[in-house]
C-alpha positions in Angstrom: 59.5 150.8 134.7 56.0 151.2 133.3 57.1 154.1 131.1 60.0 152.3 129.5 59.7 149.2 127.2 62.3 146.6 128.1 62.5 143.1 126.5 61.8 140.4 129.1 65.0 138.5 128.2 67.1 141.6 128.6 65.6 142.3 132.0 66.2 138.7 133.1 69.8 138.6 131.9 70.5 142.0 133.6 69.1 140.7 137.0 71.2 137.6 136.6 74.3 139.6 135.9 73.7 141.9 138.8 73.3 138.9 141.1 76.2 136.8 140.0 78.7 139.3 138.5 80.2 142.7 139.4 79.9 144.7 136.2 77.2 145.2 133.5 78.5 146.9 130.4 76.2 148.4 127.8 78.1 148.9 124.5 76.0 150.6 121.7 75.9 153.8 119.6 73.8 156.8 120.6 70.0 156.3 120.5 69.8 152.7 121.6 68.5 153.6 125.0 71.5 152.6 127.2 70.8 155.3 129.7 67.0 155.0 129.7 67.0 151.3 130.0 69.7 151.0 132.7 68.0 153.7 134.9 64.7 151.8 134.6 66.4 148.5 135.5 68.1 150.1 138.5 65.0 151.7 139.8 64.6 151.3 143.6 68.4 150.7 144.1 70.9 153.1 145.7 72.6 154.4 142.6 75.5 156.9 142.3 75.6 158.3 138.8 78.6 159.9 137.2 78.9 161.3 133.6 82.4 160.9 132.2 83.8 164.0 130.5 82.1 166.4 132.9 84.2 168.7 135.2 82.5 167.3 138.3 83.5 163.7 137.4 84.2 162.3 141.0 84.0 158.7 141.9 82.3 157.8 145.2 84.1 156.7 148.3 84.5 153.0 148.9 83.2 153.4 152.4 80.1 155.5 151.4 77.0 153.5 152.3 74.7 155.8 150.2 75.4 153.7 147.0 75.2 150.1 146.1 75.5 150.6 142.3 77.8 153.0 140.4 76.4 154.0 137.1 79.1 155.4 134.7 77.7 157.1 131.6 79.8 158.0 128.5 82.5 155.6 129.7 84.3 156.0 126.3 85.4 159.5 127.5 87.5 158.2 130.4 90.9 158.5 128.8 93.0 159.7 131.7 95.1 156.9 133.1 94.7 158.0 136.7 90.9 158.1 136.3 91.0 154.6 134.8 93.1 153.3 137.6 90.9 154.9 140.3 87.8 153.2 138.8 89.6 149.9 138.5 90.7 150.1 142.1 87.1 150.9 143.2 85.7 147.9 141.2 88.4 145.6 142.7 87.9 146.7 146.3 84.1 147.0 146.4 83.2 143.3 145.9 79.7 143.8 147.3 78.8 146.7 145.0 77.8 146.6 141.4 79.0 148.7 138.4 76.8 149.5 135.4 78.9 151.1 132.6 77.4 152.7 129.5 79.6 153.3 126.5 79.5 154.0 122.8 82.6 151.9 122.4 83.8 148.4 123.5 85.1 147.6 127.0 88.7 148.9 127.6 91.5 146.3 127.9 91.9 146.9 131.6 88.4 145.5 132.1 89.2 142.3 130.3 90.0 140.3 133.5 86.5 140.8 134.7 85.1 139.6 131.4 87.3 136.5 131.3 86.4 135.6 134.9 82.7 135.9 134.2 82.3 139.0 136.4 81.3 141.3 133.6 78.2 140.9 131.4 78.3 142.8 128.1 75.1 143.9 126.3 75.4 145.2 122.8 73.3 147.1 120.4 71.4 144.0 119.2 70.3 143.4 122.8 68.8 146.8 123.0 66.9 146.7 119.7 63.1 146.2 120.0 61.7 143.0 118.7 58.2 143.1 117.2 56.6 142.4 120.5 58.5 145.3 122.2 57.6 147.6 119.3 53.9 146.7 119.8 54.1 147.3 123.5 55.6 150.7 122.9 52.7 151.8 120.7 50.3 150.3 123.3 51.9 152.3 126.0 51.2 155.4 123.9 47.7 154.3 123.4 48.2 154.0 119.6 46.4 151.3 117.7 48.3 149.9 114.7 47.0 147.1 112.5 49.1 143.9 112.5 50.3 144.8 109.0 51.3 148.4 110.0 53.1 147.2 113.1 55.1 144.6 111.2 56.0 147.2 108.5 57.1 149.8 111.0 59.2 147.3 113.0 60.8 145.9 109.8 61.6 149.3 108.4 63.0 150.5 111.7 65.0 147.3 112.4 63.9 147.7 116.0 65.9 150.9 116.4 64.2 152.9 119.3 64.6 156.5 117.9 63.1 155.5 114.6 60.1 153.9 116.2 59.7 157.0 118.4 59.7 159.2 115.4 57.0 157.1 113.8 55.0 157.5 117.0 55.4 161.3 116.9 54.1 161.3 113.2 51.2 159.1 114.1 50.3 161.3 117.0 49.9 164.2 114.6 47.5 162.1 112.6 49.8 161.1 109.8 49.1 157.7 108.3 51.7 155.0 107.7 52.8 155.5 104.1 55.8 156.3 101.9 55.7 160.1 102.8 55.7 159.5 106.5 58.6 157.1 106.1 60.5 159.7 104.3 59.8 162.2 107.1 61.0 159.7 109.7 64.3 159.2 107.7 64.7 162.9 107.8 64.0 163.1 111.5 66.7 160.4 112.1 69.2 162.3 110.0 68.6 165.4 112.1 68.9 163.3 115.3 72.3 162.0 114.3 73.5 165.4 113.3 72.6 166.7 116.8 73.8 163.7 118.8 77.0 162.5 117.1 
């Protein structure tokens, strides 16, 4: 987990949800780090990963002992009623396993019983945003030294959004200083990011 910055409170809540619940649901638009963060938090566990919308989308067997956690990415693409029912049945029957679901949307109605019963913990975009401390740790990890003023300014301008902070890091790595021109370039980088990702 050393190569990924995760807020301590998020890590603690995730561990608590995995211990006491059955489903952890990450709900946030693209770029918030759902996949990166979840994989880092699940490191060391027996994880079966599936990507919704792919042709080889196949759920694992209930009796398969090679997985303890099912990681479902792009959950918003599961629109087929049979696939939804198959996943729901797996969750209901596998009480000793855990399910981490990543989605650009909100939980589907058929997951509501798990939420109401306290068996599903939902993390949203705000939970995944970097605070100032996490932003500082990110630059430290990259061995970049920012002054306190620069760090505060970058964090405030990015609102803690990971891709924006990453684009600043790329600019700083090239030797560009923190100024209005660099900020304009970062905004352009973000625009191109959204064009390609959304």
